[in-house]
C-alpha positions in Angstrom: 8.4 2.8 -1.6 8.4 3.1 -5.3 7.6 -0.6 -6.1 8.2 -4.1 -5.1 8.6 -7.2 -7.2 8.0 -10.8 -6.0 9.5 -13.8 -7.7 7.4 -16.0 -9.9 9.2 -19.4 -10.1 8.8 -21.6 -13.3 6.2 -24.2 -13.5 8.8 -27.0 -13.7 9.9 -26.3 -10.1 6.3 -26.7 -8.7 5.7 -29.0 -5.8 2.6 -31.0 -6.0 1.4 -33.6 -3.5 3.0 -36.4 -5.6 6.3 -34.9 -6.0 6.5 -33.8 -2.4 5.7 -37.2 -1.1 8.3 -38.8 -3.6 11.0 -36.5 -2.2 10.1 -37.6 1.4 10.1 -41.3 0.6 13.5 -40.8 -1.3 15.2 -40.6 2.1 16.0 -44.1 2.8 17.2 -43.4 6.3 13.8 -42.5 7.6 11.8 -44.9 9.5 8.0 -45.4 9.2 7.4 -43.3 12.4 9.5 -40.5 10.9 7.7 -40.7 7.6 4.3 -40.5 9.3 5.5 -37.5 11.3 6.4 -35.7 7.9 3.2 -36.6 6.3 1.1 -35.4 9.3 3.2 -32.2 9.6 2.5 -31.5 5.8 -1.1 -32.3 6.3 -1.6 -29.8 9.0 0.9 -27.1 7.7 -1.6 -25.1 5.7 0.5 -25.2 2.6 -1.1 -26.1 -0.7 0.3 -28.0 -3.7 1.2 -25.0 -5.9 4.4 -24.0 -4.0 7.8 -24.2 -5.6 11.2 -25.8 -4.6 14.8 -25.7 -5.6 15.8 -27.7 -8.7 18.6 -29.6 -6.7 15.9 -31.1 -4.5 13.4 -31.8 -7.3 16.2 -33.6 -9.3 17.3 -35.7 -6.4 20.8 -33.9 -5.8 20.0 -32.4 -2.3 22.8 -34.4 -0.6 25.5 -33.2 -2.9 24.7 -29.7 -4.3 27.4 -27.8 -6.1 28.3 -24.2 -5.8 27.1 -23.7 -9.2 23.6 -25.0 -8.2 23.4 -22.6 -5.4 24.4 -19.6 -7.5 21.9 -20.6 -10.2 19.2 -20.8 -7.6 19.9 -17.3 -6.1 20.7 -15.7 -9.4 17.3 -16.7 -10.9 15.5 -15.0 -8.0 17.6 -11.8 -7.6 18.0 -11.0 -11.3 14.4 -11.9 -12.3 12.9 -9.5 -9.6 15.4 -6.8 -10.2 14.9 -6.9 -14.0 11.1 -6.6 -13.5 11.6 -3.9 -10.9 13.9 -1.7 -13.2 11.3 -2.2 -15.9 8.4 -1.2 -13.9 9.8 1.9 -12.4 11.8 3.0 -15.5 14.8 3.7 -13.1 18.0 2.4 -14.4 20.6 0.5 -12.5 23.0 3.4 -12.9 20.7 5.6 -10.8 20.7 3.4 -7.7 22.6 4.8 -4.8 22.2 2.1 -2.1 21.7 -1.6 -2.3 21.2 -4.1 0.4 21.0 -7.8 -0.1 19.9 -10.4 2.5 20.2 -14.2 2.1 20.7 -15.8 5.5 22.2 -19.2 4.5 24.6 -18.2 1.6 27.4 -15.7 2.0 29.9 -16.3 -0.8 33.0 -14.1 -1.7 32.6 -11.8 -3.6 29.3 -11.0 -2.0 25.8 -11.4 -3.6 25.7 -7.5 -3.6 28.8 -7.3 -5.6 27.4 -10.0 -7.9 24.4 -7.6 -8.6 26.6 -4.6 -9.0 28.7 -6.6 -11.6 25.7 -7.8 -13.5 24.2 -4.4 -13.8 27.4 -2.5 -14.1 26.4 0.0 -11.3 28.2 3.1 -10.3 31.6 2.9 -8.4 30.1 5.0 -5.6 27.1 2.9 -4.9 26.7 2.1 -1.2 26.5 -1.7 -0.8 25.6 -3.9 2.1 25.3 -7.7 2.4 23.3 -9.2 5.1 23.6 -12.9 6.2 22.1 -15.0 9.0 19.2 -12.7 9.8 16.5 -15.0 9.2 12.8 -14.6 8.2 12.8 -11.0 9.4 15.8 -9.9 7.4 13.7 -7.9 4.8 12.6 -5.4 7.5 16.3 -5.2 8.9 17.4 -4.3 5.4 14.8 -1.6 5.1 15.8 -0.2 8.4 19.4 -0.1 7.0 18.2 2.0 4.0 16.3 4.2 6.2 19.3 5.0 8.4 21.4 5.7 5.4 18.7 8.0 3.9 19.2 10.2 6.9 22.6 11.2 5.7 22.4 10.5 2.0 19.8 12.9 0.5 18.0 12.5 -2.9 18.8 8.8 -3.1 17.4 5.7 -4.4 17.8 2.3 -2.6 17.1 -1.3 -3.4 16.6 -4.2 -1.0 16.8 -7.8 -2.3 15.3 -10.4 0.0 15.5 -14.2 -0.6 16.8 -17.5 0.7 19.0 -20.4 -0.5 17.1 -23.8 0.2 18.7 -26.3 -2.2 22.3 -26.3 -0.6 20.7 -26.4 3.0 18.1 -29.2 2.5 18.0 -31.3 5.6 18.8 -35.0 4.8 18.7 -36.5 8.2 16.1 -38.1 10.6 15.8 -35.5 13.4 12.0 -34.5 13.6 13.0 -31.0 14.7 15.2 -30.4 11.7 12.7 -31.9 9.2 10.1 -29.3 10.0 12.1 -26.8 7.8 11.8 -29.1 4.7 8.1 -29.1 5.3 7.6 -25.4 5.5 10.1 -23.5 3.5 9.8 -22.9 -0.3 11.4 -20.9 -3.0 10.6 -17.2 -3.5 12.0 -13.8 -2.9 11.4 -10.0 -3.5 13.2 -6.8 -4.6 12.0 -3.5 -3.2 12.8 0.0 -4.4 12.9 2.9 -2.0 13.7 6.5 -2.2 13.9 9.8 -0.3 14.0 12.0 -3.5 11.4 14.7 -3.3 11.0 14.7 -7.1 9.8 11.0 -6.8 7.3 11.5 -4.1 4.3 11.4 -6.4 5.3 8.1 -7.5 5.5 6.4 -4.2 3.0 3.7 -3.4 3.8 3.3 0.3 5.5 5.6 2.9 7.3 4.3 5.8 5.9 5.8 9.1 7.4 3.8 11.9 10.0 1.2 12.4 10.6 -1.0 15.5 13.3 -3.6 15.9 13.5 -6.1 18.9 16.4 -8.5 19.5 15.5 -11.1 21.9 18.7 -13.2 21.6 19.9 -12.6 25.1 17.3 -15.3 26.2 18.9 -18.7 25.7 15.6 -20.4 25.1 14.7 -17.8 22.3 18.3 -17.9 20.9 18.2 -21.8 20.5 14.6 -22.2 19.2 15.4 -21.5 15.6 19.1 -22.5 14.9 21.3 -23.9 12.1 23.0 -27.0 13.5 24.3 -30.5 12.7 22.5 -33.6 14.0 24.3 -36.6 15.5 24.9 -38.1 12.0 26.7 -34.9 10.8 23.7 -33.7 8.6 23.4 -29.9 8.7 19.9 -28.3 8.8 17.7 -25.8 10.7 16.3 -26.8 14.0 13.0 -25.6 15.1 12.0 -26.4 18.6 8.6 -26.3 20.5 9.6 -23.1 22.3 9.5 -21.2 18.9 6.0 -20.0 19.3 6.6 -18.9 22.9 9.7 -17.0 21.9 7.8 -15.4 19.1 5.2 -14.1 21.5 7.6 -12.8 24.0 9.7 -10.9 21.3 6.5 -9.6 19.8 5.1 -8.3 23.1 8.4 -6.4 23.8 8.2 -5.0 20.4 4.7 -3.8 20.5 5.1 -2.4 24.0 7.6 0.0 22.5 5.7 0.6 19.3 2.1 0.9 20.5 2.3 4.5 22.0 3.7 5.6 18.7 1.1 4.2 16.3 -2.2 4.2 18.2 -4.5 7.2 18.8 -4.2 8.8 22.3 -7.7 8.0 23.3 -7.1 4.3 22.7 -4.1 4.5 25.0 -6.1 6.4 27.6 -8.9 3.6 27.6 -6.4 0.8 27.7 -4.4 2.6 30.4 -7.5 2.9 32.8 -8.4 -0.7 32.0 -5.0 -1.8 33.1 -4.8 0.3 36.2 -8.2 -1.2 37.4 -6.6 -4.6 37.5 -3.0 -3.8 38.3 -3.4 -2.1 41.8 -1.2 0.8 40.6 -1.0 3.6 43.1 -2.2 7.1 42.3 1.3 8.6 42.6 2.4 6.2 39.9 -0.2 7.0 37.4 0.8 10.5 36.2 4.5 9.9 35.4 3.4 6.5 33.7 0.8 8.1 31.6 3.1 11.1 30.6 5.7 8.6 29.6 3.1 6.8 27.7 1.8 9.7 25.6 5.4 10.8 25.0 6.3 7.5 23.6 8.9 6.6 26.2 9.0 2.9 27.3 7.9 3.0 30.8 6.1 -0.4 30.6 8.8 -2.6 32.1 9.1 -0.4 35.1 5.5 -0.5 36.2 2.9 -3.1 37.1 0.8 -2.1 34.1 0.9 -4.3 31.0 -1.0 -2.4 28.3 -1.2 -5.4 26.1 -2.9 -7.3 29.0 -5.3 -4.3 29.0 -6.3 -5.4 25.5 -5.1 -2.6 23.3 -7.1 -2.5 20.1 -4.6 -2.0 17.3 -7.3 -1.6 14.7 -7.8 1.8 16.0 -4.6 2.8 14.4 -4.0 0.1 11.9 -6.2 -0.9 8.8 -4.3 -4.0 7.5 -2.1 -6.6 9.2 0.8 -8.0 7.0 1.9 -11.1 9.0 4.9 -13.2 8.2 3.5 -16.5 6.9 5.9 -18.5 8.7 3.6 -21.3 9.4 0.0 -21.9 10.7 0.8 -21.9 14.4 2.4 -18.5 14.1 -0.4 -17.0 12.1 -2.9 -18.5 14.7 -1.0 -17.2 17.7 -0.5 -13.6 16.3 -4.1 -13.5 15.2 -5.3 -14.6 18.7 -3.0 -12.0 20.3 -4.4 -9.1 18.2 -7.8 -10.5 18.3 -7.9 -10.5 14.4 -10.7 -11.7 12.3 -10.3 -14.3 9.6 -10.5 -11.4 7.2 -7.4 -9.8 8.7 -5.6 -13.2 8.6 -6.7 -14.2 5.1 -3.7 -12.6 3.3 -1.1 -14.5 5.4 -3.1 -17.8 5.3 -3.4 -17.5 1.6 0.2 -16.7 1.1 1.3 -19.6 3.2 -1.1 -21.9 1.2 0.0 -20.5 -2.3 3.7 -19.9 -1.7 4.7 -21.7 1.6 7.3 -20.0 3.9 9.6 -18.1 1.6 11.6 -16.7 4.5 12.5 -13.1 4.2 10.4 -12.7 1.0 7.3 -14.0 2.6 5.9 -10.6 3.8 5.8 -9.3 0.2 3.7 -12.1 -1.1 1.2 -11.2 1.8 1.4 -7.6 0.7 0.8 -8.5 -2.9 -2.3 -10.5 -2.0 -3.7 -7.4 -0.2 -3.0 -5.3 -3.4 -4.3 -8.0 -5.8 -7.6 -8.0 -3.8 -7.7 -4.2 -4.0 -7.8 -3.8 -0.3 -5.2 -1.1 -0.1 -6.7 2.4 -0.3 -5.0 5.8 0.0 -4.5 6.7 3.7 -4.6 3.0 5.0 -1.9 2.1 7.4 -0.3 -1.4 7.3 1.4 -3.0 10.3 4.1 -5.3 8.8 5.1 -8.1 11.5 8.1 -10.2 10.9 9.7 -12.8 13.1 13.1 -14.5 12.7 16.0 -16.4 14.1 18.0 -14.7 16.7 15.4 -14.3 18.0 14.1 -11.2 16.4 10.8 -9.3 16.0 11.0 -6.5 13.4 7.9 -4.5 12.8 7.1 -1.5 10.7 4.1 0.7 9.7 3.5 1.8 6.1 0.9 4.4 4.9 -0.7 3.8 1.5 -0.1 6.7 -0.8 -2.4 5.8 -3.5 -5.2 3.3 -4.3 -3.3 0.1 -5.3 -4.7 -2.7 -7.5 -1.8 -4.4 -9.2 -2.5 -8.2 -9.5 1.3 -8.8 -9.5 2.4 -12.5 -9.0 -1.1 -13.5 -7.9 -2.6 -12.8 -11.3 -2.8 -16.4 -12.4 -4.8 -17.4 -9.2 -6.1 -14.4 -7.3 -9.7 -15.1 -8.5 -9.8 -18.6 -6.8 -8.7 -17.1 -3.4 -9.8 -17.7 -0.8 -11.3 -21.1 -1.9 -15.1 -21.4 -1.2 -14.7 -25.0 0.0 -11.1 -25.0 1.4 -9.4 -28.5 1.5 -6.1 -29.8 2.2 -4.7 -31.6 -0.9 -2.2 -33.6 1.2 -4.9 -34.7 3.8 -7.3 -35.6 1.0 -4.8 -37.7 -0.8 -2.5 -39.0 2.0 -4.2 -39.0 5.3 -4.9 -42.7 4.8 -1.3 -43.8 4.4 -0.2 -46.5 6.8 3.0 -48.4 7.5 2.3 -51.2 4.8 1.6 -48.7 2.1 4.9 -46.9 2.9 6.7 -50.2 2.7 5.2 -51.1 -0.6 5.8 -47.8 -2.2 9.4 -47.7 -1.2 10.1 -50.8 -3.4 9.2 -48.7 -6.4 8.6 -45.0 -6.2 7.0 -45.0 -9.6 4.0 -46.8 -8.2 2.6 -43.8 -6.5 -0.6 -43.2 -8.5 -3.1 -40.5 -7.5 
C-alpha cells in the first residue's frame, strides 16, 4: 500500500444532537413507542454528535431523492479522496493499471468505475471492476481482487475506492429492525493505492501479508440477519436482526480457524494445542496428524474435537494492532471479548465509531487513520484488519507496517481530544429525559427544540 485517503465531509453536513433528533421527529408515521426506541438506540450507540449525513436527509428530501442527488453524494466522496490520493502520491491517473470500486447500494450504468475513468481520462487498457451488494466488508474484498490481479499483472498500480450511498436508501418506515440502520450509518469513504512495482517498494507504508475470506451465506439465519428488504408499507431499507452478532461470531470463528495457523508463531499454536487436547479427550493417534496439519496451515479443525479458539489462542503473540470494523458498539464489544482485547486495543474502533459513525466499507480506514494519527504504527508492527458484512461475510487480512507512520490525516482537527478524559454521550446528556408529553409538544413545532 502506497497511501490511503479518507473522506472529510463538509461542515454543513454535520449531524449534531439537535439535527439528528429533528430528523427523527420529522417522520410523522412514527408512534411514541418507536420514537423512544430510536432515541434509546442513539443514546446507547456509541456515536457522538460530530458525524455526517447525506444532504438529501438533512434537507428533508429522503422520501423522494433524485438520481442527481445520489450521483452528487457519491461523486463528492470518490473524487475528493482520489484527488487527494493522486496529489499525495504524485502518481497520475494515467499511471493506474487496475481500479476497483465498491458501493453496495448504488450500481448505475455506466458503472461508477467507468465514471471515474471518464473523469480522470484514464488509459483504454485499465482493468476496471465494479462491486455492488458486498456490504461493510467490501473494502477487503476489493483488496483481494487487486491482489489476485497482481499475480498476473506485474509492475502495476491499483486503486480501491470504498464508500456507500445513504441518501437514496434512507429508511422512512416504522419497522424497528430497519430503523437501526438510520441510527448507525453515516457518510464517509476512502480510496487506497496499491502496487506490486519493485521500484515503488521503498515508498510503501504497509505490506499485505495474509488474506482470508469467509462466506457464511449458506446459513439461512446468517444470510437474513443483515438484508435489504421492503416493509409491509412498501418502504425499502436495511433490516438488522438480533442474530447479527451471533452470525458475526460464527463467521469470525470459521475465518480465524483458517487464518490462525498462518499468522501466529508455532510456539503459541503448540501451547494452545495441548490446552485444547487436555479438555477435548482427543486420542493419542489423532494428535500427530492434527498437529502436522496445524503447523502446515491446513484446516483440520472442523474434522476433530479440538477447537483452538476454545483453547484461548493469544492473537497478540503474532499481532500488534487490531483494526476492527466500527459497525456498532455491540460488534466491537463482542470481538473485543472474543479476542480478550484491552480497552487500548479497542480504542481506535470505539473512537472511529464515535467520531464518524458506521461508514460501511470505508470504516476500517478511519480506524487505521486513528492509529496512525496517534503514532501507534511502528516499522515491523503487524495489523489484523477485521471486517464483517452482509451475506454474511467475514473478510480479514494482515498488514505489516513498512515504516513509522505519523500522518494526522482526517483526524487532524480533533485527534488531540481523543480519547476524551471524561467520556459522555451527548444524546444521553440532552435527550435521556424525553417522555411522551415532550415528543407530543415538539411535534407541533419542530423549531421549539432548544438545547
